[in-house]
N, C-alpha and C positions, 0 to 999 in steps of 0.2 A: 600702498596705503589706499588707493582707489578701490581695490578689490575687497579690502576689509570693510570699508564703508558700504560697498555694494552688498556684502554678506549681512551687515547689520540692517540694511534696508529690506532685504529679502526676509530676514527673521521677523522684523516688526510688522511687515505687511502680511506675512503668514499668520502671525499672532492675531492681527486685526481681523483677518478673514475667518479664522477659527472662532474668535469671540462673537463675531457677527452671526455666523452660522448657528452657534450654540444658543444664542439669545433669541433668535427669531424663527428658526426652522427646526430646532431640536438637535441636529448634529450635522457634520460635514457631509455625510452620505446623503442626507435629504436635500442638501444644497443643489445637487446635480439632477434632482427630480424635476421634470417639466411642470407637473401639477403644483408642486410647492413654489416653484419660481413664479408661475403665473398668479398664484394667490398673493404673493408678496410684491407684485409689480408696482402697485400704487403706494406702497409703504416707503416713504422717504427715509425713515429711520433705519430701514434695511438697505435700500438701494444706494444711498450715498456712501456709507462705509464700505459696501461691497465694491462699488466702482473705484473708490480710493485705494482699497487694498489690492485690487487686481491691477490697477495702473502702477502702483508702487512695486508690486511683485514683478511685473513685466519690465519696468524701468530698471530695477535692481539686477535682473537677469541680463538685460541688455548691456548694462555697464560692466557687469562681471565678465561677460564674454567679449568685451571690447567694442561694442557697437557705439555709434556716435549719438543716437537719439535717446539713450536711456535716461539721461538727466532730465530731459524735457518731459518724458512720460512720468517719471517719479515726482517731479515738481508739480505736475498737474494733479496727480493723485493725492499728494500731500496737501495741496491747496483745497481740494474738495473736502477732505476729511477735516482740515482745520476750520473751514467755513461752517461745516456741519456742527462741529463742537462749539463754536461761538454762538450759533443760533439756538443751541440747547440751553 
């Protein structure tokens, strides 16, 4: 059951990363560009969902492979994204 929830967390975090990249930088390929990342560095509407999705993705992968700290990483990412949604 734990691995099923980890897969759901990985899927939702990946979806959030994909949506954030498409909305702000055009595509996921542009997300890895240094120039695009530096241009968006001060944009909190980009950075908070990006950080939340990356922490959720790393937490889901850690839980899926049996690591002990994955739940804390995923919870931190979820709190960041939830707080961002409330402020909107």
